[in-house]
C-alpha positions as CSV (number, residue, x, y, z in Angstrom):
1,X,99.5,-4.5,-41.1
2,X,96.9,-5.2,-43.8
3,X,98.7,-8.4,-44.7
4,X,98.6,-9.4,-41.1
5,X,94.9,-8.8,-41.0
6,X,94.5,-11.1,-44.0
7,X,95.8,-14.1,-42.1
8,X,93.3,-16.9,-41.9
9,X,93.1,-16.8,-38.1
10,X,92.4,-13.0,-38.0
11,X,89.8,-13.2,-40.8
12,X,88.0,-15.8,-38.6
13,X,88.4,-13.7,-35.6
14,X,86.9,-10.7,-37.5
15,X,83.8,-12.6,-38.3
16,X,83.5,-13.7,-34.7
17,X,83.9,-10.1,-33.5
18,X,81.3,-8.9,-36.0
19,X,78.9,-11.5,-34.8
20,X,79.4,-10.5,-31.2
21,X,79.1,-6.8,-32.0
22,X,75.9,-7.6,-33.9
23,X,74.5,-9.3,-30.9
24,X,75.4,-6.3,-28.7
25,X,73.7,-3.9,-31.1
26,X,70.5,-6.0,-31.1
27,X,70.5,-6.0,-27.3
28,X,71.0,-2.2,-27.5
29,X,68.0,-1.8,-29.8
30,X,65.9,-3.9,-27.4
31,X,66.9,-1.8,-24.4
32,X,66.1,1.4,-26.3
33,X,62.8,0.0,-27.3
34,X,62.0,-1.0,-23.7
35,X,62.9,2.5,-22.5
36,X,59.7,4.0,-23.9
37,X,56.5,2.7,-22.4
38,X,53.0,3.5,-23.6
39,X,50.3,4.8,-21.3
40,X,48.6,2.1,-19.2
41,X,45.4,2.4,-21.3
42,X,45.1,4.1,-24.7
43,X,42.6,6.9,-25.2
44,X,40.6,4.9,-27.8
45,X,39.8,2.4,-25.1
46,X,39.0,4.7,-22.2
47,X,36.5,6.7,-24.1
48,X,34.3,3.8,-24.9
49,X,31.7,3.5,-22.1
50,X,31.5,0.2,-20.2
51,X,29.4,-0.9,-17.3
52,X,31.0,-0.2,-13.9
53,X,30.0,-3.6,-12.5
54,X,31.7,-5.3,-15.5
55,X,34.8,-3.1,-15.3
56,X,35.6,-3.0,-11.6
57,X,35.0,-5.4,-8.7
58,X,33.9,-4.3,-5.2
59,X,36.8,-4.5,-2.7
60,X,39.5,-4.6,-5.5
61,X,42.1,-1.9,-5.8
62,X,41.5,0.4,-8.8
63,X,44.6,-0.3,-11.0
64,X,46.0,2.2,-13.5
65,X,44.7,-0.1,-16.3
66,X,41.2,0.3,-14.9
67,X,41.2,4.0,-14.0
68,X,40.3,6.9,-16.3
69,X,37.6,4.8,-18.0
70,X,34.3,6.2,-19.1
71,X,31.7,4.0,-17.3
72,X,27.9,3.7,-17.1
73,X,25.9,2.6,-14.1
74,X,22.3,2.4,-12.9
75,X,21.0,2.9,-9.4
76,X,19.9,5.6,-7.0
77,X,21.5,8.4,-5.0
78,X,21.4,8.0,-1.2
79,X,19.6,11.0,0.3
80,X,21.5,12.9,3.0
81,X,25.0,11.8,1.9
82,X,26.2,15.0,0.3
83,X,29.8,15.9,1.0
84,X,31.7,19.1,-0.1
85,X,35.2,18.7,-1.4
86,X,37.3,21.9,-1.4
87,X,39.1,23.7,-2.9
88,X,38.2,22.7,-6.4
89,X,38.6,24.8,-9.6
90,X,36.1,25.3,-12.4
91,X,38.2,27.1,-15.0
92,X,39.9,29.8,-12.9
93,X,37.2,29.9,-10.2
94,X,37.6,28.3,-6.8
95,X,34.7,26.5,-5.4
96,X,33.7,23.0,-4.2
97,X,32.7,19.7,-5.6
98,X,29.4,18.2,-4.5
99,X,29.9,14.5,-3.8
100,X,27.0,12.0,-3.1
101,X,26.9,8.3,-2.5
102,X,25.3,6.3,-5.4
103,X,24.0,2.8,-4.9
104,X,24.9,0.8,-8.0
105,X,22.3,-1.6,-9.2
106,X,23.6,-5.2,-9.6
107,X,26.8,-4.5,-7.5
108,X,28.0,-7.1,-5.0
109,X,27.3,-6.4,-1.3
110,X,24.8,-3.7,-2.4
111,X,27.9,-1.4,-2.9
112,X,27.8,2.2,-3.7
113,X,30.3,4.6,-5.2
114,X,31.2,8.3,-4.6
115,X,29.8,10.5,-7.4
116,X,30.8,14.1,-8.1
117,X,27.4,15.5,-9.0
118,X,28.8,18.9,-9.9
119,X,30.7,22.1,-8.9
120,X,29.4,25.1,-7.0
121,X,31.1,28.3,-6.1
122,X,30.2,28.4,-2.4
123,X,30.5,25.8,0.4
124,X,26.8,26.0,1.1
125,X,24.3,23.2,1.3
126,X,23.6,22.0,-2.2
127,X,20.3,21.1,-3.8
128,X,19.2,17.5,-3.0
129,X,20.4,14.8,-5.3
130,X,17.9,13.6,-8.0
131,X,15.6,10.9,-6.8
132,X,14.5,7.6,-8.4
133,X,16.2,5.2,-10.8
134,X,18.9,7.0,-12.7
135,X,21.7,6.2,-15.2
136,X,25.0,7.9,-14.9
137,X,27.8,8.2,-17.5
138,X,31.0,9.5,-16.2
139,X,34.8,9.0,-15.7
140,X,36.1,6.5,-13.1
141,X,39.0,8.1,-11.3
142,X,41.4,6.7,-8.6
143,X,40.8,7.5,-4.9
144,X,42.8,10.4,-3.6
145,X,44.8,10.1,-0.4
146,X,42.9,11.0,2.8
147,X,43.9,14.2,4.6
148,X,42.9,15.5,8.0
149,X,40.8,18.6,8.0
150,X,42.7,21.7,9.2
151,X,39.6,22.9,10.8
152,X,37.3,20.2,12.2
153,X,34.4,22.6,12.1
154,X,34.8,23.0,8.3
155,X,31.9,21.7,6.2
156,X,34.3,20.5,3.5
157,X,36.7,17.6,3.0
158,X,40.1,18.2,1.3
159,X,40.2,15.0,-0.8
160,X,38.0,12.3,-2.3
161,X,39.2,9.2,-0.3
162,X,37.1,6.1,-0.7
163,X,38.1,4.6,2.7
164,X,37.3,7.8,4.5
165,X,33.9,8.2,2.8
166,X,33.1,4.5,3.5
167,X,33.5,5.3,7.2
168,X,31.5,8.5,7.0
169,X,28.6,6.8,5.1
170,X,29.0,3.5,6.9
171,X,28.7,1.8,3.6
172,X,30.6,-0.6,1.2
173,X,32.0,1.4,-1.7
174,X,33.8,0.7,-4.9
175,X,37.4,1.9,-4.9
176,X,37.7,5.3,-6.6
177,X,35.0,7.8,-7.6
178,X,33.1,9.0,-10.6
179,X,32.7,12.4,-12.1
180,X,29.2,12.5,-13.5
181,X,29.2,13.8,-17.1
182,X,25.6,12.9,-17.8
183,X,22.7,11.9,-15.5
184,X,19.4,10.6,-17.1
185,X,16.2,9.0,-15.9
186,X,15.3,5.4,-16.7
187,X,13.4,6.8,-19.7
188,X,16.6,8.5,-21.0
189,X,15.5,12.0,-20.0
190,X,18.3,14.4,-18.9
191,X,18.2,15.4,-15.3
192,X,18.8,19.0,-14.4
193,X,20.7,19.9,-11.2
194,X,20.1,23.6,-10.3
195,X,23.1,25.5,-8.9
196,X,25.6,22.9,-10.1
197,X,28.0,23.0,-13.0
198,X,28.9,19.7,-14.6
199,X,32.5,18.5,-13.8
200,X,33.8,17.2,-17.1
201,X,37.2,15.4,-16.6
202,X,39.1,14.7,-19.8
203,X,41.3,11.7,-20.5
204,X,44.8,11.7,-19.0
205,X,47.8,12.8,-21.1
206,X,48.9,10.1,-23.5
207,X,52.6,10.9,-23.4
208,X,55.0,7.9,-23.4
209,X,57.2,7.5,-20.4
210,X,61.0,7.2,-20.7
211,X,62.9,4.8,-18.5
212,X,66.4,6.3,-18.4
213,X,67.9,3.2,-16.9
214,X,67.1,1.3,-20.1
215,X,68.6,4.1,-22.2
216,X,71.8,3.8,-20.1
217,X,71.9,0.0,-20.7
218,X,71.3,0.6,-24.4
219,X,74.4,2.9,-24.6
220,X,76.4,0.3,-22.7
221,X,75.7,-2.4,-25.3
222,X,76.8,0.0,-28.1
223,X,80.1,0.5,-26.2
224,X,80.5,-3.2,-25.9
225,X,79.9,-3.7,-29.6
226,X,82.6,-1.1,-30.4
227,X,84.9,-2.8,-27.9
228,X,84.6,-6.1,-29.6
229,X,85.8,-4.6,-32.9
230,X,88.5,-2.6,-31.1
231,X,89.7,-5.8,-29.3
232,X,90.1,-7.6,-32.7
233,X,92.1,-4.6,-34.0
234,X,94.4,-4.6,-31.0
235,X,95.1,-8.4,-31.4
236,X,95.9,-7.9,-35.1
237,X,98.1,-4.9,-34.3
238,X,100.0,-6.9,-31.6
239,X,100.5,-9.8,-34.1
240,X,101.8,-7.2,-36.6
241,X,104.2,-5.8,-34.0
242,X,105.5,-9.3,-33.2
243,X,106.1,-9.9,-36.9
244,X,108.1,-6.7,-37.1
245,X,110.2,-7.7,-34.0
246,X,110.9,-11.1,-35.5
247,X,112.0,-9.5,-38.8
248,X,114.3,-7.1,-36.9
249,X,115.8,-10.0,-34.8
250,X,116.5,-12.0,-37.9
251,X,118.1,-9.0,-39.6
252,X,120.2,-8.4,-36.6
253,X,121.3,-12.1,-36.4
254,X,122.2,-12.0,-40.2
255,X,124.1,-8.8,-39.7
256,X,126.0,-10.3,-36.7
257,X,126.9,-13.4,-38.6
258,X,128.0,-11.4,-41.6
259,X,130.2,-9.3,-39.4
260,X,131.8,-12.4,-37.8
261,X,132.6,-14.0,-41.2
262,X,134.3,-10.8,-42.4
263,X,136.4,-10.6,-39.2
264,X,137.4,-14.2,-39.6
265,X,138.6,-13.6,-43.2
266,X,140.6,-10.6,-42.1
267,X,142.3,-12.7,-39.4
268,X,143.3,-15.4,-41.9
269,X,144.9,-12.8,-44.1
């Protein structure tokens, strides 16, 4: 069979099969590479503070590439807009978030944004929001889906939903909300909020995502590469079998002719 494989046509076919298999392997590598996707935004980018009005537009959906960003903004809290969000955990303790509308200086349509000022253990009326010009540094998070209150008499809301809050406050809001990590005055002095614990939200996990469909396609291309080599082998083997059959046929014809000649000689005698 080795001599059959050394025929010029099968050597050429082998090079063609290897070229095709190489192409399939390259496609497989591309599929495997595409199966692992990085997080929408890397942590080294999200932790660098940027101005909210430069990062997100009013009326625009907060995309995954924009969310989880540390932002800064200047403006004022709107008195009387406190909302309690429950249940919310602070470590292993259940309590509520205190949420207040914050009018962002320089924002289009004089828009505001929902700001989590802090956490408290009871769903009681919180201390009023700080007054005057303030600067807030915090994490921009996507809006949660609105849910109906199980008890309409409840003083708390179950989620932070921008659309729902816009209706409650009758105001134009940025999509999403901000957890305030630091609140300072225009002079840079820290602002205390009695009775509230700061809600510090860390960056989202940076684990890569696996697309198993791409992994499956990658395995398919590997199988195709193997099939290309196997097909060449089968073609060479079939040619080898044909050669053996031809040799056997010629041997049979020679043997038959030899037998006929011997019989003729015997008859002449």
